[in-house]
A tleap script that builds the chain and sets N, CA, C and O, in Angstrom:
source leaprc.protein.ff14SB
mol = sequence {
  NMET TYR PRO THR PHE SER LYS ALA GLY ILE
  THR THR LEU VAL LEU SER LYS GLY THR LEU
  PHE PRO THR ARG ARG PRO ILE THR PRO GLN
  GLN VAL ARG GLN ARG SER GLN GLY GLY VAL
  ARG ARG VAL THR THR ILE GLY PRO GLU GLU
  GLU GLN LEU GLY VAL ARG ILE GLU GLY LEU
  THR LEU THR ASP TYR ASN GLU LEU ARG ALA
  TRP PHE ARG ASN PRO LEU ILE GLU TRP GLY
  GLU GLN PRO PHE THR TYR THR ASP GLU ASP
  GLY VAL ALA THR GLU VAL ARG TRP TRP GLN
  ASP THR PHE ASP MET PRO GLU VAL SER ALA
  GLY ALA TYR SER VAL ASP ILE VAL PHE ALA
  VAL CGLU
}
set mol.1.N position { -32.696 14.610 -1.560 }
set mol.1.CA position { -31.289 15.110 -1.373 }
set mol.1.C position { -30.427 15.885 -2.225 }
set mol.1.O position { -30.201 15.304 -3.286 }
set mol.2.N position { -29.785 17.180 -2.090 }
set mol.2.CA position { -29.318 17.473 -3.115 }
set mol.2.C position { -27.897 17.700 -3.321 }
set mol.2.O position { -27.250 17.890 -2.291 }
set mol.3.N position { -27.277 17.722 -4.413 }
set mol.3.CA position { -26.118 17.568 -4.409 }
set mol.3.C position { -25.049 18.348 -3.490 }
set mol.3.O position { -25.045 19.562 -3.691 }
set mol.4.N position { -23.844 17.726 -2.200 }
set mol.4.CA position { -23.121 18.301 -1.945 }
set mol.4.C position { -21.879 17.961 -2.366 }
set mol.4.O position { -21.651 17.029 -3.138 }
set mol.5.N position { -20.557 19.133 -1.591 }
set mol.5.CA position { -19.034 19.317 -1.490 }
set mol.5.C position { -18.796 19.050 -0.395 }
set mol.5.O position { -19.245 19.784 0.485 }
set mol.6.N position { -18.017 17.922 -0.054 }
set mol.6.CA position { -17.623 18.022 1.717 }
set mol.6.C position { -16.016 17.466 1.390 }
set mol.6.O position { -15.825 16.943 0.292 }
set mol.7.N position { -14.799 17.596 2.417 }
set mol.7.CA position { -13.912 17.873 2.132 }
set mol.7.C position { -13.827 17.992 4.100 }
set mol.7.O position { -14.678 18.615 4.735 }
set mol.8.N position { -12.473 17.157 4.860 }
set mol.8.CA position { -12.279 17.116 6.041 }
set mol.8.C position { -11.513 18.821 6.286 }
set mol.8.O position { -10.487 19.315 5.819 }
set mol.9.N position { -12.652 19.401 7.307 }
set mol.9.CA position { -11.398 20.935 7.070 }
set mol.9.C position { -12.589 22.362 7.144 }
set mol.9.O position { -12.453 23.513 7.559 }
set mol.10.N position { -13.774 21.611 6.519 }
set mol.10.CA position { -14.327 22.778 5.470 }
set mol.10.C position { -16.379 22.298 6.034 }
set mol.10.O position { -16.860 21.214 6.364 }
set mol.11.N position { -16.667 22.912 5.973 }
set mol.11.CA position { -18.207 22.658 6.131 }
set mol.11.C position { -18.493 22.409 5.427 }
set mol.11.O position { -18.206 23.138 4.478 }
set mol.12.N position { -19.377 21.103 5.112 }
set mol.12.CA position { -20.256 20.498 3.747 }
set mol.12.C position { -21.133 21.570 3.211 }
set mol.12.O position { -22.081 22.125 3.766 }
set mol.13.N position { -20.606 21.769 1.953 }
set mol.13.CA position { -21.801 22.508 1.294 }
set mol.13.C position { -22.719 21.427 0.484 }
set mol.13.O position { -22.413 20.429 -0.169 }
set mol.14.N position { -23.950 22.027 0.791 }
set mol.14.CA position { -25.474 21.425 0.123 }
set mol.14.C position { -26.204 22.567 -0.745 }
set mol.14.O position { -26.898 23.430 -0.209 }
set mol.15.N position { -25.978 22.493 -2.173 }
set mol.15.CA position { -26.447 22.964 -2.584 }
set mol.15.C position { -28.571 23.247 -2.877 }
set mol.15.O position { -29.083 22.275 -2.322 }
set mol.16.N position { -29.222 23.762 -3.224 }
set mol.16.CA position { -30.460 24.409 -3.087 }
set mol.16.C position { -31.581 23.451 -4.050 }
set mol.16.O position { -32.729 23.174 -3.702 }
set mol.17.N position { -31.000 23.088 -5.177 }
set mol.17.CA position { -31.269 22.268 -6.358 }
set mol.17.C position { -30.704 21.531 -6.582 }
set mol.17.O position { -29.573 21.536 -6.097 }
set mol.18.N position { -31.075 20.511 -7.383 }
set mol.18.CA position { -30.793 19.221 -7.920 }
set mol.18.C position { -29.944 19.187 -9.362 }
set mol.18.O position { -30.155 20.200 -10.028 }
set mol.19.N position { -29.252 18.464 -9.829 }
set mol.19.CA position { -28.614 18.221 -11.280 }
set mol.19.C position { -29.588 17.966 -12.043 }
set mol.19.O position { -30.481 17.219 -11.643 }
set mol.20.N position { -29.626 18.489 -13.210 }
set mol.20.CA position { -30.469 18.455 -14.750 }
set mol.20.C position { -29.556 16.899 -15.279 }
set mol.20.O position { -28.415 16.597 -14.929 }
set mol.21.N position { -30.346 16.214 -16.074 }
set mol.21.CA position { -29.889 15.325 -16.286 }
set mol.21.C position { -30.072 15.409 -18.374 }
set mol.21.O position { -31.190 15.547 -18.868 }
set mol.22.N position { -29.106 15.324 -19.049 }
set mol.22.CA position { -27.893 14.369 -18.895 }
set mol.22.C position { -26.991 14.648 -17.628 }
set mol.22.O position { -26.572 15.710 -17.168 }
set mol.23.N position { -26.844 13.429 -17.248 }
set mol.23.CA position { -25.196 13.568 -17.002 }
set mol.23.C position { -23.713 13.057 -17.554 }
set mol.23.O position { -23.332 11.975 -17.999 }
set mol.24.N position { -23.222 13.997 -17.382 }
set mol.24.CA position { -21.878 13.155 -18.646 }
set mol.24.C position { -21.092 12.430 -17.776 }
set mol.24.O position { -21.326 12.564 -16.574 }
set mol.25.N position { -20.368 11.823 -18.066 }
set mol.25.CA position { -19.017 11.020 -17.211 }
set mol.25.C position { -18.438 10.664 -18.150 }
set mol.25.O position { -18.590 9.449 -18.275 }
set mol.26.N position { -17.758 11.130 -19.003 }
set mol.26.CA position { -16.830 11.074 -20.314 }
set mol.26.C position { -15.467 10.840 -19.953 }
set mol.26.O position { -15.208 11.460 -18.922 }
set mol.27.N position { -13.852 9.766 -20.680 }
set mol.27.CA position { -13.690 9.341 -20.591 }
set mol.27.C position { -12.454 9.644 -21.575 }
set mol.27.O position { -12.676 9.314 -22.740 }
set mol.28.N position { -11.324 10.151 -21.347 }
set mol.28.CA position { -10.546 10.835 -22.668 }
set mol.28.C position { -9.609 9.616 -22.385 }
set mol.28.O position { -9.487 9.184 -21.239 }
set mol.29.N position { -9.015 9.124 -23.346 }
set mol.29.CA position { -7.821 8.307 -23.678 }
set mol.29.C position { -7.147 9.409 -23.404 }
set mol.29.O position { -7.674 10.503 -23.604 }
set mol.30.N position { -5.624 9.281 -22.805 }
set mol.30.CA position { -4.189 10.030 -22.852 }
set mol.30.C position { -3.295 9.159 -23.694 }
set mol.30.O position { -2.559 8.300 -23.208 }
set mol.31.N position { -3.422 9.492 -25.315 }
set mol.31.CA position { -2.734 8.743 -26.472 }
set mol.31.C position { -2.699 9.996 -27.706 }
set mol.31.O position { -3.696 10.644 -28.023 }
set mol.32.N position { -1.490 10.150 -28.239 }
set mol.32.CA position { -1.208 10.576 -29.005 }
set mol.32.C position { -1.899 10.288 -30.535 }
set mol.32.O position { -2.804 9.683 -29.962 }
set mol.33.N position { -2.137 10.221 -31.432 }
set mol.33.CA position { -3.246 9.756 -32.528 }
set mol.33.C position { -2.790 10.667 -33.969 }
set mol.33.O position { -3.201 11.815 -34.144 }
set mol.34.N position { -2.086 10.116 -34.728 }
set mol.34.CA position { -2.039 10.872 -35.984 }
set mol.34.C position { -0.991 9.706 -37.480 }
set mol.34.O position { -0.252 8.737 -37.308 }
set mol.35.N position { -1.240 10.116 -38.245 }
set mol.35.CA position { -1.191 9.788 -39.294 }
set mol.35.C position { 0.433 9.563 -40.105 }
set mol.35.O position { 0.736 10.606 -40.685 }
set mol.36.N position { 1.239 8.733 -40.223 }
set mol.36.CA position { 2.498 9.185 -40.986 }
set mol.36.C position { 2.384 9.204 -42.887 }
set mol.36.O position { 1.522 8.910 -43.716 }
set mol.37.N position { 3.583 9.650 -42.906 }
set mol.37.CA position { 3.265 10.186 -43.882 }
set mol.37.C position { 2.721 9.445 -45.648 }
set mol.37.O position { 2.252 9.908 -46.688 }
set mol.38.N position { 3.204 7.877 -45.056 }
set mol.38.CA position { 2.675 6.654 -46.039 }
set mol.38.C position { 1.234 6.626 -45.340 }
set mol.38.O position { 0.750 5.563 -45.727 }
set mol.39.N position { 0.397 7.196 -44.589 }
set mol.39.CA position { -0.465 7.108 -44.603 }
set mol.39.C position { -1.357 5.799 -43.154 }
set mol.39.O position { -2.524 5.421 -43.054 }
set mol.40.N position { -0.124 5.492 -42.309 }
set mol.40.CA position { -0.474 4.358 -41.182 }
set mol.40.C position { -1.073 5.248 -40.196 }
set mol.40.O position { -0.905 6.458 -40.044 }
set mol.41.N position { -1.596 4.657 -39.734 }
set mol.41.CA position { -2.395 5.506 -38.301 }
set mol.41.C position { -1.398 4.492 -37.370 }
set mol.41.O position { -1.114 3.294 -37.340 }
set mol.42.N position { -1.034 5.773 -36.603 }
set mol.42.CA position { -0.051 5.554 -35.122 }
set mol.42.C position { -0.808 6.765 -34.335 }
set mol.42.O position { -1.235 7.919 -34.379 }
set mol.43.N position { -0.556 5.087 -33.276 }
set mol.43.CA position { -1.721 6.049 -32.043 }
set mol.43.C position { -0.180 5.258 -31.023 }
set mol.43.O position { 0.623 4.420 -31.432 }
set mol.44.N position { -0.240 5.901 -29.715 }
set mol.44.CA position { 1.010 6.123 -28.919 }
set mol.44.C position { 0.544 6.418 -27.602 }
set mol.44.O position { 0.692 7.506 -27.046 }
set mol.45.N position { -0.039 5.390 -27.107 }
set mol.45.CA position { -0.421 5.452 -24.796 }
set mol.45.C position { 0.562 6.541 -24.113 }
set mol.45.O position { 1.599 6.109 -23.609 }
set mol.46.N position { 0.335 7.724 -24.074 }
set mol.46.CA position { 0.675 8.488 -22.977 }
set mol.46.C position { 0.580 8.541 -21.446 }
set mol.46.O position { 1.178 9.278 -20.664 }
set mol.47.N position { -0.283 7.616 -21.224 }
set mol.47.CA position { -0.592 7.676 -19.389 }
set mol.47.C position { -1.631 7.274 -19.244 }
set mol.47.O position { -1.859 6.563 -20.222 }
set mol.48.N position { -2.818 7.286 -18.315 }
set mol.48.CA position { -4.020 6.311 -17.752 }
set mol.48.C position { -4.951 7.295 -18.021 }
set mol.48.O position { -5.058 8.478 -17.697 }
set mol.49.N position { -5.759 6.339 -18.853 }
set mol.49.CA position { -7.462 7.033 -19.328 }
set mol.49.C position { -7.728 8.488 -18.211 }
set mol.49.O position { -7.538 8.390 -16.999 }
set mol.50.N position { -8.135 9.640 -18.802 }
set mol.50.CA position { -8.935 10.598 -18.062 }
set mol.50.C position { -10.042 10.611 -17.715 }
set mol.50.O position { -10.544 11.273 -18.624 }
set mol.51.N position { -11.412 10.189 -16.572 }
set mol.51.CA position { -12.641 9.822 -16.220 }
set mol.51.C position { -12.713 11.586 -15.896 }
set mol.51.O position { -11.723 12.202 -15.499 }
set mol.52.N position { -14.078 12.247 -16.148 }
set mol.52.CA position { -14.158 12.890 -15.733 }
set mol.52.C position { -16.174 13.140 -15.450 }
set mol.52.O position { -16.956 12.524 -16.174 }
set mol.53.N position { -16.467 13.687 -14.811 }
set mol.53.CA position { -17.933 14.172 -14.164 }
set mol.53.C position { -18.172 15.260 -14.799 }
set mol.53.O position { -17.324 16.118 -15.046 }
set mol.54.N position { -19.670 15.312 -15.191 }
set mol.54.CA position { -19.811 16.727 -15.653 }
set mol.54.C position { -21.372 17.060 -15.130 }
set mol.54.O position { -22.393 16.479 -15.497 }
set mol.55.N position { -21.248 18.285 -14.060 }
set mol.55.CA position { -22.624 18.282 -13.674 }
set mol.55.C position { -23.371 19.619 -14.069 }
set mol.55.O position { -22.792 20.687 -14.272 }
set mol.56.N position { -25.016 19.373 -14.169 }
set mol.56.CA position { -25.382 20.948 -14.944 }
set mol.56.C position { -26.675 21.209 -13.904 }
set mol.56.O position { -27.547 20.361 -13.710 }
set mol.57.N position { -26.649 22.345 -13.357 }
set mol.57.CA position { -27.838 22.597 -12.632 }
set mol.57.C position { -27.968 24.410 -13.011 }
set mol.57.O position { -27.141 25.261 -13.341 }
set mol.58.N position { -29.826 24.425 -12.695 }
set mol.58.CA position { -30.211 25.709 -13.452 }
set mol.58.C position { -30.957 26.066 -11.836 }
set mol.58.O position { -31.353 25.422 -10.865 }
set mol.59.N position { -30.830 27.782 -12.348 }
set mol.59.CA position { -31.740 28.038 -10.909 }
set mol.59.C position { -31.166 27.889 -9.619 }
set mol.59.O position { -31.719 27.387 -8.640 }
set mol.60.N position { -29.720 28.480 -9.700 }
set mol.60.CA position { -29.326 28.584 -8.291 }
set mol.60.C position { -29.525 29.655 -7.558 }
set mol.60.O position { -29.177 30.732 -8.043 }
set mol.61.N position { -30.028 29.630 -6.442 }
set mol.61.CA position { -30.164 31.442 -5.207 }
set mol.61.C position { -28.559 31.626 -5.715 }
set mol.61.O position { -27.544 30.969 -5.946 }
set mol.62.N position { -29.048 32.909 -5.716 }
set mol.62.CA position { -27.069 33.943 -4.931 }
set mol.62.C position { -26.782 33.667 -4.228 }
set mol.62.O position { -25.731 34.200 -3.872 }
set mol.63.N position { -27.417 32.492 -3.222 }
set mol.63.CA position { -26.451 32.286 -2.095 }
set mol.63.C position { -25.690 31.101 -2.752 }
set mol.63.O position { -24.461 31.038 -2.737 }
set mol.64.N position { -26.376 30.298 -3.249 }
set mol.64.CA position { -25.420 28.931 -3.867 }
set mol.64.C position { -24.555 29.473 -4.691 }
set mol.64.O position { -23.457 28.929 -4.810 }
set mol.65.N position { -24.768 30.297 -5.208 }
set mol.65.CA position { -23.540 31.117 -6.162 }
set mol.65.C position { -22.627 31.200 -5.315 }
set mol.65.O position { -21.551 30.625 -5.477 }
set mol.66.N position { -22.926 31.984 -4.195 }
set mol.66.CA position { -21.938 32.726 -3.169 }
set mol.66.C position { -20.796 31.634 -2.972 }
set mol.66.O position { -19.703 31.465 -3.513 }
set mol.67.N position { -21.547 30.915 -1.903 }
set mol.67.CA position { -21.451 29.779 -1.458 }
set mol.67.C position { -20.116 28.812 -2.148 }
set mol.67.O position { -19.170 28.233 -1.613 }
set mol.68.N position { -20.507 28.942 -3.435 }
set mol.68.CA position { -19.996 27.910 -4.527 }
set mol.68.C position { -19.065 27.937 -4.534 }
set mol.68.O position { -18.147 27.130 -4.382 }
set mol.69.N position { -19.247 29.633 -4.859 }
set mol.69.CA position { -17.900 30.030 -5.410 }
set mol.69.C position { -16.657 30.433 -4.329 }
set mol.69.O position { -15.603 30.828 -4.829 }
set mol.70.N position { -16.767 30.336 -2.831 }
set mol.70.CA position { -16.347 30.662 -1.748 }
set mol.70.C position { -15.931 29.452 -1.420 }
set mol.70.O position { -14.748 29.393 -1.085 }
set mol.71.N position { -16.623 28.327 -1.409 }
set mol.71.CA position { -16.116 26.759 -1.743 }
set mol.71.C position { -14.536 26.233 -2.651 }
set mol.71.O position { -13.548 25.600 -2.277 }
set mol.72.N position { -14.843 26.725 -3.683 }
set mol.72.CA position { -14.167 26.000 -4.702 }
set mol.72.C position { -12.464 27.408 -4.338 }
set mol.72.O position { -11.295 27.044 -4.471 }
set mol.73.N position { -12.834 28.719 -3.952 }
set mol.73.CA position { -11.392 29.757 -3.129 }
set mol.73.C position { -11.027 29.379 -2.158 }
set mol.73.O position { -10.060 29.890 -1.592 }
set mol.74.N position { -11.839 28.152 -1.573 }
set mol.74.CA position { -11.299 27.736 0.425 }
set mol.74.C position { -10.269 27.298 -0.094 }
set mol.74.O position { -10.385 26.477 -1.004 }
set mol.75.N position { -8.912 27.744 0.361 }
set mol.75.CA position { -7.189 27.307 0.735 }
set mol.75.C position { -7.280 25.887 0.443 }
set mol.75.O position { -6.610 25.192 -0.320 }
set mol.76.N position { -8.351 25.570 1.291 }
set mol.76.CA position { -8.516 24.015 1.306 }
set mol.76.C position { -8.269 22.838 0.103 }
set mol.76.O position { -7.660 21.767 0.098 }
set mol.77.N position { -9.204 23.728 -1.106 }
set mol.77.CA position { -9.643 23.282 -2.056 }
set mol.77.C position { -8.391 23.790 -3.359 }
set mol.77.O position { -7.691 23.120 -4.118 }
set mol.78.N position { -8.611 25.921 -3.054 }
set mol.78.CA position { -7.826 26.077 -4.185 }
set mol.78.C position { -8.508 25.624 -5.844 }
set mol.78.O position { -7.920 25.289 -6.872 }
set mol.79.N position { -9.694 25.759 -5.600 }
set mol.79.CA position { -10.261 25.448 -7.679 }
set mol.79.C position { -9.390 24.008 -7.661 }
set mol.79.O position { -9.222 23.541 -6.534 }
set mol.80.N position { -9.085 23.605 -8.261 }
set mol.80.CA position { -8.222 22.214 -8.946 }
set mol.80.C position { -7.160 21.555 -7.899 }
set mol.80.O position { -6.981 20.346 -8.049 }
set mol.81.N position { -6.707 21.959 -7.248 }
set mol.81.CA position { -5.448 22.207 -6.156 }
set mol.81.C position { -5.374 21.001 -5.502 }
set mol.81.O position { -4.375 20.283 -5.455 }
set mol.82.N position { -6.504 20.772 -4.968 }
set mol.82.CA position { -6.585 19.881 -3.828 }
set mol.82.C position { -8.040 19.010 -4.302 }
set mol.82.O position { -8.945 19.681 -4.798 }
set mol.83.N position { -8.187 17.867 -4.174 }
set mol.83.CA position { -10.137 16.756 -4.627 }
set mol.83.C position { -10.442 16.891 -2.943 }
set mol.83.O position { -9.862 17.197 -1.901 }
set mol.84.N position { -11.981 16.370 -3.522 }
set mol.84.CA position { -13.237 16.250 -2.758 }
set mol.84.C position { -14.023 15.516 -2.846 }
set mol.84.O position { -14.095 14.617 -3.684 }
set mol.85.N position { -14.819 15.782 -1.932 }
set mol.85.CA position { -15.888 14.535 -2.098 }
set mol.85.C position { -16.849 15.427 -2.922 }
set mol.85.O position { -16.969 16.481 -2.298 }
set mol.86.N position { -17.952 15.469 -4.622 }
set mol.86.CA position { -18.668 15.409 -4.375 }
set mol.86.C position { -20.275 14.034 -4.582 }
set mol.86.O position { -20.435 13.127 -5.399 }
set mol.87.N position { -20.995 14.432 -3.624 }
set mol.87.CA position { -22.512 13.434 -3.501 }
set mol.87.C position { -23.541 13.919 -4.354 }
set mol.87.O position { -23.917 15.087 -4.255 }
set mol.88.N position { -23.962 13.244 -5.065 }
set mol.88.CA position { -25.197 13.501 -5.484 }
set mol.88.C position { -26.198 13.127 -5.118 }
set mol.88.O position { -26.170 12.590 -4.010 }
set mol.89.N position { -27.646 13.219 -5.878 }
set mol.89.CA position { -28.890 13.596 -5.509 }
set mol.89.C position { -29.214 12.303 -4.756 }
set mol.89.O position { -29.968 12.278 -3.783 }
set mol.90.N position { -28.247 10.623 -5.556 }
set mol.90.CA position { -28.969 9.498 -5.097 }
set mol.90.C position { -27.729 9.177 -3.930 }
set mol.90.O position { -27.716 7.950 -3.835 }
set mol.91.N position { -26.857 9.658 -3.155 }
set mol.91.CA position { -25.968 9.323 -2.901 }
set mol.91.C position { -24.965 8.807 -3.018 }
set mol.91.O position { -24.482 8.250 -2.031 }
set mol.92.N position { -24.433 8.799 -3.983 }
set mol.92.CA position { -23.337 8.598 -4.767 }
set mol.92.C position { -22.139 9.165 -4.208 }
set mol.92.O position { -22.491 10.302 -3.894 }
set mol.93.N position { -21.067 9.046 -3.937 }
set mol.93.CA position { -19.867 10.060 -3.825 }
set mol.93.C position { -18.812 9.508 -4.052 }
set mol.93.O position { -18.338 8.443 -3.657 }
set mol.94.N position { -18.110 11.026 -5.352 }
set mol.94.CA position { -17.066 10.635 -5.928 }
set mol.94.C position { -16.079 11.270 -5.518 }
set mol.94.O position { -16.475 12.369 -5.131 }
set mol.95.N position { -14.588 11.122 -5.349 }
set mol.95.CA position { -13.960 11.761 -5.140 }
set mol.95.C position { -13.441 12.332 -6.695 }
set mol.95.O position { -13.028 11.629 -7.618 }
set mol.96.N position { -13.638 14.216 -6.672 }
set mol.96.CA position { -13.443 14.711 -7.459 }
set mol.96.C position { -12.220 16.055 -7.276 }
set mol.96.O position { -11.687 16.354 -6.207 }
set mol.97.N position { -11.993 16.662 -8.482 }
set mol.97.CA position { -11.064 18.314 -8.661 }
set mol.97.C position { -11.807 18.291 -9.428 }
set mol.97.O position { -12.446 17.424 -10.022 }
set mol.98.N position { -11.646 20.502 -9.434 }
set mol.98.CA position { -12.697 21.178 -10.585 }
set mol.98.C position { -11.684 20.984 -11.498 }
set mol.98.O position { -10.488 20.790 -11.280 }
set mol.99.N position { -12.299 21.058 -12.576 }
set mol.99.CA position { -11.763 20.940 -13.969 }
set mol.99.C position { -11.578 21.858 -14.947 }
set mol.99.O position { -11.139 21.605 -16.069 }
set mol.100.N position { -11.944 23.051 -14.491 }
set mol.100.CA position { -12.182 23.773 -15.367 }
set mol.100.C position { -10.991 25.330 -15.740 }
set mol.100.O position { -9.927 25.587 -15.179 }
set mol.101.N position { -11.431 25.822 -16.444 }
set mol.101.CA position { -10.324 26.795 -16.765 }
set mol.101.C position { -10.695 28.168 -15.905 }
set mol.101.O position { -9.909 28.817 -15.215 }
set mol.102.N position { -12.372 28.487 -16.173 }
set mol.102.CA position { -13.137 29.466 -15.418 }
set mol.102.C position { -13.908 29.050 -14.571 }
set mol.102.O position { -14.145 27.842 -14.604 }
set mol.103.N position { -14.645 29.978 -13.402 }
set mol.103.CA position { -16.033 29.548 -12.761 }
set mol.103.C position { -16.534 30.648 -13.912 }
set mol.103.O position { -15.997 31.686 -14.299 }
set mol.104.N position { -18.018 29.875 -14.372 }
set mol.104.CA position { -18.770 30.832 -15.216 }
set mol.104.C position { -19.976 30.277 -15.040 }
set mol.104.O position { -20.524 29.626 -15.930 }
set mol.105.N position { -20.306 30.410 -14.301 }
set mol.105.CA position { -22.040 30.941 -13.402 }
set mol.105.C position { -23.077 31.786 -13.774 }
set mol.105.O position { -23.556 32.542 -12.928 }
set mol.106.N position { -23.589 31.768 -15.176 }
set mol.106.CA position { -24.790 33.307 -15.533 }
set mol.106.C position { -25.919 33.491 -15.044 }
set mol.106.O position { -26.366 32.518 -14.437 }
set mol.107.N position { -26.392 34.160 -15.074 }
set mol.107.CA position { -27.632 34.847 -14.439 }
set mol.107.C position { -28.642 34.440 -14.969 }
set mol.107.O position { -28.266 35.260 -15.807 }
set mol.108.N position { -29.607 33.984 -15.373 }
set mol.108.CA position { -30.050 32.941 -16.398 }
set mol.108.C position { -31.933 33.895 -16.348 }
set mol.108.O position { -32.705 34.018 -17.298 }
set mol.109.N position { -32.099 34.317 -15.124 }
set mol.109.CA position { -32.773 35.273 -14.700 }
set mol.109.C position { -33.042 35.532 -13.259 }
set mol.109.O position { -32.664 34.712 -12.422 }
set mol.110.N position { -33.696 36.663 -12.899 }
set mol.110.CA position { -33.314 37.857 -11.422 }
set mol.110.C position { -32.669 36.879 -10.409 }
set mol.110.O position { -33.433 36.275 -9.657 }
set mol.111.N position { -32.077 36.785 -10.368 }
set mol.111.CA position { -30.956 35.610 -9.007 }
set mol.111.C position { -31.304 34.616 -9.303 }
set mol.111.O position { -32.207 34.249 -8.551 }
set mol.112.N position { -31.025 33.787 -10.183 }
set mol.112.CA position { -31.027 32.838 -10.475 }
set mol.112.C position { -30.120 32.560 -11.642 }
set mol.112.O position { -30.184 33.143 -12.724 }
set mol.113.N position { -29.165 31.495 -11.279 }
set mol.113.CA position { -27.795 31.042 -11.842 }
set mol.113.C position { -27.759 29.753 -12.454 }
set mol.113.O position { -27.911 28.727 -11.792 }
set mol.114.N position { -27.509 29.756 -14.043 }
set mol.114.CA position { -27.405 28.353 -14.046 }
set mol.114.C position { -25.394 28.142 -14.030 }
set mol.114.O position { -24.525 29.011 -14.101 }
set mol.115.N position { -25.256 26.392 -13.890 }
set mol.115.CA position { -23.989 26.663 -14.066 }
set mol.115.C position { -23.483 24.999 -14.653 }
set mol.115.O position { -23.945 24.004 -14.093 }
set mol.116.N position { -22.393 24.860 -15.952 }
set mol.116.CA position { -22.331 23.745 -15.418 }
set mol.116.C position { -20.368 23.832 -15.233 }
set mol.116.O position { -19.547 24.717 -15.473 }
set mol.117.N position { -20.243 22.044 -14.549 }
set mol.117.CA position { -19.136 22.339 -13.681 }
set mol.117.C position { -18.701 20.448 -14.328 }
set mol.117.O position { -19.367 19.413 -14.346 }
set mol.118.N position { -17.179 20.813 -14.797 }
set mol.118.CA position { -16.555 19.802 -15.210 }
set mol.118.C position { -15.380 19.866 -14.057 }
set mol.118.O position { -14.638 20.800 -13.755 }
set mol.119.N position { -15.521 17.990 -13.305 }
set mol.119.CA position { -14.571 17.369 -12.784 }
set mol.119.C position { -14.049 16.224 -13.169 }
set mol.119.O position { -14.349 15.363 -13.996 }
set mol.120.N position { -12.754 16.473 -11.991 }
set mol.120.CA position { -12.033 14.956 -12.520 }
set mol.120.C position { -11.942 14.201 -11.810 }
set mol.120.O position { -11.630 14.521 -10.663 }
set mol.121.N position { -12.179 12.787 -12.157 }
set mol.121.CA position { -12.234 12.367 -11.308 }
set mol.121.C position { -11.152 11.716 -10.347 }
set mol.121.O position { -10.172 11.581 -11.078 }
set mol.122.N position { -10.974 11.459 -9.662 }
set mol.122.CA position { -9.596 11.313 -8.733 }
set mol.122.C position { -9.590 9.979 -9.006 }
set mol.122.O position { -8.707 9.258 -8.541 }
savepdb mol mol.pdb
quit
């Protein structure tokens, strides 16, 4: 099974390649950290922690590239505006949002594309 992207009202996208390891799931605490003039460390929590999911895939076809780009541009997704379900090769489904500034999939060889995607876990 390959990674899939799904949302009600949109045709499910199934990629032609699997993800590469390591898979990243960083957690970012929402805190302001600073040191006072007296040298005391101060930390203020300003919100709940954010979990992310990093996905890396190499060797995607031009078809995969075009379909993935169209998926994120779909008005029901609109890049990061709406959540969707990402399902990995093990069948683990995670509700996520696109969480990057730029869609950048370099062509690493003729007709083969590499992608590093960061999702925010809902």
